[in-house]
Structures are given as C-alpha cells and as structure tokens.
C-alpha positions in Angstrom: 0.0 0.0 0.0 1.4 3.4 -1.0 1.8 6.2 1.5 -0.9 8.2 -0.2 -3.4 5.4 -0.1 -2.4 4.7 3.5 -3.5 8.2 4.6 -7.0 8.2 3.1 -8.8 6.0 5.6 -7.9 8.2 8.6 -9.1 11.3 6.6 -12.5 9.6 6.0 -12.7 8.7 9.7 -11.9 12.2 10.7 -14.6 13.6 8.5 -17.1 11.0 9.8 -16.2 11.8 13.4 -16.5 15.5 12.8 -19.9 15.1 11.2 -21.1 12.9 14.1 -19.9 15.5 16.5 -21.7 18.3 14.7 -24.9 16.2 14.5 -24.7 15.4 18.2 -24.2 19.0 19.0 -27.2 20.0 16.8 -29.3 17.3 18.5 -28.2 18.5 21.9 -29.1 22.1 21.0 -32.5 21.0 19.8 -33.1 19.2 23.1 -32.0 22.1 25.3 -33.0 25.1 23.2 -36.7 25.9 22.8 -38.0 26.4 19.2 -38.0 30.0 17.9 -41.8 30.2 18.3 -41.5 29.3 22.0 -39.0 32.1 22.6 -41.3 34.8 21.2 -44.2 35.6 23.5 -47.1 37.9 23.4 -48.0 39.8 26.6 -51.6 41.0 26.6 -52.5 43.5 29.3 -56.2 44.4 29.5 -59.0 45.7 31.6 -62.5 44.7 32.7 -64.7 41.7 32.2 -67.6 41.5 29.7 -69.0 43.4 26.8 -68.7 46.8 28.4 -72.2 48.2 27.5 -74.5 49.6 30.2 -74.0 49.1 33.9 -70.8 47.8 35.3 -71.8 45.6 38.3 -68.5 46.2 40.1 -68.8 49.9 39.3 -72.3 49.9 40.8 -70.9 48.2 43.9 -68.3 50.9 44.2 -70.9 53.7 43.8 -73.1 52.0 46.5 -70.0 51.8 48.8 -69.6 55.6 48.3 -73.2 56.3 49.3 -75.0 56.5 46.0 -78.6 55.4 45.7 -79.8 52.9 43.2 -81.5 55.7 41.3 -78.2 57.6 41.1 -76.4 54.5 40.0 -78.8 53.8 37.2 -78.8 57.4 36.1 -75.1 57.4 35.8 -74.9 54.4 33.5 -78.1 55.1 31.5 -77.9 58.8 30.6 -81.1 60.7 30.1 -83.3 58.1 31.7 -85.7 58.1 34.6 -87.3 55.5 36.8 -90.9 54.6 35.9 -93.5 51.8 36.7 -94.0 48.7 34.6 -97.2 47.5 36.2 -98.0 43.8 36.8 -96.6 41.7 34.0 -95.5 38.1 33.4 -92.6 36.5 31.6 -92.0 33.0 30.3 -88.7 31.3 31.0 -87.5 28.1 29.3 -86.1 25.8 31.9 -85.3 22.7 29.7 -86.3 20.8 26.6 -87.4 17.2 26.9 -87.8 14.6 24.3 -91.0 13.4 25.9 -92.3 13.8 29.4 -91.8 16.0 32.5 -93.1 15.2 36.0 -94.4 17.9 38.3 -96.2 18.2 41.7 -97.8 20.9 44.0 -100.2 21.7 41.1 -103.9 22.3 41.8 -105.2 22.4 38.2 -104.1 21.6 34.7 -106.0 21.4 31.4 -109.4 22.0 33.1 -108.9 19.2 35.7 -108.5 19.6 39.4 -105.3 18.0 40.7 -104.1 17.0 44.2 -101.0 19.1 45.2 -99.5 16.2 47.1 -99.4 13.9 44.0 -97.1 13.8 41.0 -98.4 14.1 37.5 -96.8 14.1 34.0 -97.0 16.3 30.9 -96.2 14.2 27.9 -96.2 14.4 24.1 -98.9 12.4 22.3 -97.9 9.6 19.9 -97.4 12.0 17.0 -95.4 14.5 19.1 -97.7 17.4 18.1 -99.8 17.9 21.2 -99.4 17.6 25.0 -101.5 15.4 27.3 -101.9 15.3 31.1 -101.0 12.0 32.6 -100.8 10.3 36.0 -97.4 9.5 37.4 -97.5 6.0 35.9 -98.2 7.4 32.4 -101.9 6.8 32.3 -103.7 9.5 30.3 -106.0 11.9 32.1 -106.8 14.3 29.2 -105.5 15.9 26.1 -104.3 19.5 26.4 -103.7 20.6 22.8 -100.4 22.4 22.0 -99.8 23.4 25.6 -100.4 22.1 29.1 -100.6 24.8 31.8 -100.3 23.6 35.5 -101.4 26.1 38.2 -100.4 26.0 41.9 -101.3 28.1 44.9 -97.8 29.5 45.4 -95.0 27.3 43.9 -94.8 24.3 41.6 -92.1 21.6 41.7 -90.7 20.3 38.4 -88.7 17.1 38.7 -85.1 17.5 37.6 -85.3 21.3 37.6 -86.4 22.6 41.0 -89.2 24.6 42.6 -90.6 27.7 41.0 -93.1 30.5 41.6 -95.9 30.8 39.1 -97.0 28.2 36.6 -95.6 25.3 34.6 -96.2 25.4 30.9 -95.3 22.4 28.8 -95.3 23.3 25.1 -95.1 21.0 22.1 -92.4 22.1 19.7 -91.5 20.0 16.6 -91.4 16.7 18.5 -89.9 18.1 21.7 -91.4 19.5 24.9 -90.4 23.0 26.0 -90.6 23.1 29.8 -91.4 26.7 30.7 -92.0 28.7 33.9 -94.7 31.3 33.4 -94.0 33.7 36.3 -94.8 37.3 37.4 -92.0 39.7 36.6 -91.0 40.4 40.2 -90.9 36.7 41.1 -88.7 36.2 38.1 -86.3 39.0 39.2 -86.1 37.4 42.7 -84.7 34.3 40.9 -82.3 36.4 38.8 -80.5 38.9 41.1 -78.7 36.5 43.4 -77.3 34.7 40.4 -76.0 38.0 38.9 -74.4 39.6 41.9 -73.5 38.5 45.5 -76.3 38.9 48.0 -73.7 40.3 50.4 -73.3 43.5 48.3 -74.7 46.9 49.6 -78.4 47.4 49.3 -78.2 50.1 46.7 -76.2 47.9 44.3 -78.7 45.0 44.8 -81.6 47.4 44.1 -79.8 48.8 41.0 -79.4 45.2 39.8 -83.0 44.4 40.5 -84.3 47.3 38.4 -81.8 46.5 35.6 -82.9 42.9 35.5 -86.6 43.8 35.5 -86.1 46.5 32.7 -84.0 44.2 30.6 -86.6 41.4 30.8 -89.5 43.7 29.8 -87.5 45.4 26.9 -86.1 42.3 25.3 -87.0 38.7 24.4 -85.8 35.7 22.3 -89.2 34.8 20.7 -89.1 31.1 21.4 -91.9 28.7 21.0 -93.9 29.3 24.2 -91.1 31.2 26.0 -89.5 34.7 26.1 -86.2 33.9 27.8 -83.6 31.2 28.5 -82.6 30.6 32.1 -78.9 31.0 31.5 -76.4 33.6 30.2 -78.1 33.7 26.8 -80.7 35.8 28.7 -80.3 36.2 32.5 -79.3 33.5 34.9 -82.5 32.3 36.7 -82.7 29.5 39.2 -86.2 29.9 40.7 -87.0 29.6 44.4 -83.7 27.7 45.2 -81.6 30.7 44.3 -83.4 33.3 46.2 -81.8 35.2 49.1 -83.4 37.4 51.8 -81.2 40.4 50.9 -81.9 40.2 47.2 -85.6 39.5 47.7 -85.7 42.7 49.9 -84.1 44.6 47.0 -86.7 43.3 44.6 -89.5 44.2 47.0 -88.1 47.7 47.6 -88.0 48.4 43.9 -91.2 46.6 42.9 -92.3 47.4 39.4 -89.6 50.0 38.9 -88.0 50.1 35.5 -85.6 52.4 33.6 -87.4 54.4 30.9 -86.2 56.7 28.1 -88.9 59.0 26.6 -91.6 56.8 28.1 -90.3 53.5 26.9 -88.6 50.7 29.0 -85.0 50.3 27.7 -82.8 47.2 27.5 -80.6 47.9 30.5 -77.5 45.8 29.6 -75.1 45.0 32.4 -71.8 43.2 32.8 -69.2 42.5 35.4 -66.4 45.0 35.2 -65.6 48.0 33.0 -61.9 48.6 33.7 -62.7 52.3 34.3 -64.9 53.2 31.4 -68.0 51.7 29.7 -68.6 51.5 25.9 -71.1 52.8 23.3 -73.6 50.1 22.4 -72.6 50.3 18.6 -69.0 49.4 19.5 -69.7 46.9 22.3 -72.2 45.1 20.0 -70.9 45.7 16.5 -73.7 46.2 14.0 -76.0 47.7 16.7 -77.5 51.1 16.4 -76.3 54.0 18.6 -78.6 54.8 21.5 -78.4 58.0 23.6 -78.8 56.1 26.8 -76.1 53.5 26.0 -73.1 55.8 25.7 -69.6 55.4 27.1 -69.2 56.9 30.7 -66.3 57.0 33.1 -66.5 54.4 35.8 -64.2 55.5 38.7 -65.2 52.9 41.3 -64.7 49.8 39.2 -61.3 49.5 40.8 -62.9 47.3 43.4 -63.2 44.6 40.7 -60.6 41.7 40.7 -60.7 42.1 36.9 -60.2 45.8 36.7 -56.7 45.1 35.3 -55.3 41.8 34.1 -52.6 40.3 32.0 -52.2 37.1 30.0 -49.2 35.8 28.1 -49.0 33.3 25.2 -46.2 32.0 23.1 -46.2 32.7 19.4 -47.2 29.0 18.8 -50.1 29.3 21.2 -51.3 32.5 19.6 -51.1 31.0 16.1 -53.1 27.9 17.3 -55.8 30.1 18.9 -56.0 32.3 15.8 -56.1 29.3 13.4 -57.2 30.3 10.0 -56.4 34.0 10.5 -52.6 33.8 10.5 -50.9 33.9 7.1 -47.5 32.4 7.4 -45.5 33.2 10.6 -47.3 35.4 13.1 -45.5 38.7 13.5 -47.9 41.0 15.3 -51.4 42.1 16.0 -52.3 45.7 15.0 -55.3 47.4 16.6 -56.9 49.4 13.8 -60.1 50.7 15.4 -61.3 51.2 19.0 -64.6 52.3 20.4 -65.2 55.3 22.7 -63.2 53.5 25.3 -60.0 51.7 24.3 -61.9 48.5 23.5 -61.0 46.9 20.2 -63.5 47.1 17.4 -61.2 45.9 14.6 -57.6 44.6 14.4 -55.2 43.1 11.8 -53.4 39.8 12.3 -50.0 40.4 10.6 -48.2 37.4 9.3 -45.2 36.8 7.1 -47.6 35.9 4.3 -50.0 38.7 4.6 -52.7 40.3 6.9 -56.1 39.3 8.1 -58.8 41.5 9.5 -60.6 40.4 12.7 -63.2 41.9 15.0 -62.5 42.7 18.6 -65.1 40.2 19.8 -63.6 37.4 17.6 -60.2 38.2 19.0 -61.5 38.2 22.5 -63.2 34.8 22.3 -60.4 33.1 20.3 -57.8 34.2 22.8 -60.0 33.7 25.9 -59.7 37.3 27.0 -61.9 38.8 29.7 -62.8 41.8 27.5 -61.9 43.6 24.3 -60.0 46.3 26.2 -56.6 44.8 25.5 -53.2 45.6 24.0 -50.6 43.3 22.4 -46.8 43.4 23.2 -44.4 41.0 21.5 -41.6 40.1 23.8 -38.5 37.9 23.5 
C-alpha cells in the first residue's frame, strides 16, 4: 500500500467523526433550546370583564359603597333616563327541553282538571309529538291539552329534575320536543335572577340597581321562542327559581317593585356586565352592528377599581397564539395591530400580521379566540 493510499482512511474517519460530533451538538441544541416560536411571546394586558355596555356591576358596587342610591347609580350608567313603573306583567322562561315527558307536583289544576297538590303528574307528548297530554305519574292518560299544558299552583310548583318555581308550569309541544317553561310574574322572576348575577352580600343600593336593571332588561327584550321569552342561562339572564333566592336580594326586589328604567316613556334594554376597567362602551361598539342609543353611551366608571378584573394580563407563546388564531394567521405570526377602537380603548377591529399577509378580525372574535376577559386589550411582543 502506498503512503498516499495509507493516509485516506484516517481522513474519512476524521470527517465522519467531525460530522457525528456536529450532528450530536445539533441534537443537543435541539433538546436544550426551545423552538424559535417558543422564545417569542405575546404579553396581553387588559381591563374589565364582559362586553362593556351599560351598567358595570362592580362599578355599581363601588358607587353604592360611596353612598350613591340605586336611582343615582342607574342614572349614571343610562344617561337621560328616569325610573318609571312597569305594572304587573309576566314572563315565560325556558327551563329545559325534553324529548317526551316531564313530571311535576304541587299543582292544583291543569287542562281543566283539578289536581291533588301532594301527587305527582306528567306532561307528555302524544304519539305524533304534536300535542301535549296530562297523565298520572304512571303514564296513564287523564286528558289531552292541545299544544300546551298549563299547570297552576297556589304558590309554587315543583318540576322534577329542575327545581321549585313560583308561578305556573307550561309544557309546550315544539316539533317533537317538549319545552318546559316557567310562566312567572316579573318580580318573582327577578327574585330568581338577582342573586345569580351579583353576590347577595353586596350593599343594598347595588342590589336594588341590579333588580331594576334585570326587570327592565326582561321587559324590553325577548328571544321569541316557542312558548317562551327567555332562557334561564347567560343567553338571557341566569335564573334559578326559588332555590336561588336570598333574603337580601328579595328585599331589594320588593323595595324596587315594578320600577323600570325608561327613556322618553319606553322601557329600555338595561345591559349590564361584570367589570368596566374604568370606562363603559357605546352600544354600537360593544355590540358591532348595533344602532347608537343616547342612553347607552360610554361613561367614566371610577369605582370599578374594586373589581378583581379591573386590570389583568395574560401571556401566550407565538405558537399558542397561532393555534388560537387558526385560519387567520398567514405564514408566521409577526404582530397584532389594533386598527379601530370604540369610545373606550376597547378593540373594534384589528389586523393579524403574518409573514404571508394580513387578516382582519373583530374585537369580539379576537377576545373569544384568545380567551380574553374583554376587548379592552393591547398586544406586546416580547423575547
């Protein structure tokens, strides 16, 4: 073997060893160093909780702690309004939807038949699912009721699987399902709402303001369902019937009985939410596409500082942001640019800036995709 041929194998070995060393180093770096997207983070400071339109509940709490009456509180958030009377009215609240029957007790009369309050009865769909019939507990038919069964009680009615409620039970046939509805006087409804919207331990003025706001909202709005006006959850107002009532909130409802907020003689939709961050928002910005209203304008909210959500911050990696904004990021996420705000700093429109282009997004979409407490937010890219 010549000297030249003798030297080649060690050279190949050296190259191989060098390459292995470089690959090992690269692998080690990959293991110990986070990906570039993990290094870049987006810090999102914000304020408030909720849509920002109307009455801030924590702001109302602060005003009450500073000696303001419920009339003054409502007048601050709903400019140009006054308190008026609604008279005696009823509302219909959807409690649940059943595929067939619902059992109930404490009723004295249904579908023209006298009932024994101590016994349990059933409202059930007929064989075609188009009408409702009154049955005994065991399913034996008593009578047909047409499209709706209404069960009346002396004070309260118990609905199995739902709870005990003031007013009446209405079971309404709706395209093969049974809408289970509580037909209830407005003040009884408000008693079941207020303690679910604010703590019963809050000052009396704040509870009264909430009672009037809940009553006004109920009488000025509605969802137009089959046999019902409202849901019993956050789609309308959270309502739990007799089980949710508290002495302090019941007293607030009684003290403000029939009171509503009016503007030029009409009851207005008194929107409310948790925390403003220091300023509320115009309705057309808080609910994009809505019409401006003189009584739903942005106002300063100095006492909202009591809220645990007055100021907040969340942080996401670039990878987390891109995942949450799936479909909106073109290429690599570079930044989020706020292009339009409301009367407060809440975001109305923003642009998602990527290496491959830009996408436009609404403040609400941005909020819900990123799980933010409100649209009052800023975006800071940090490394």
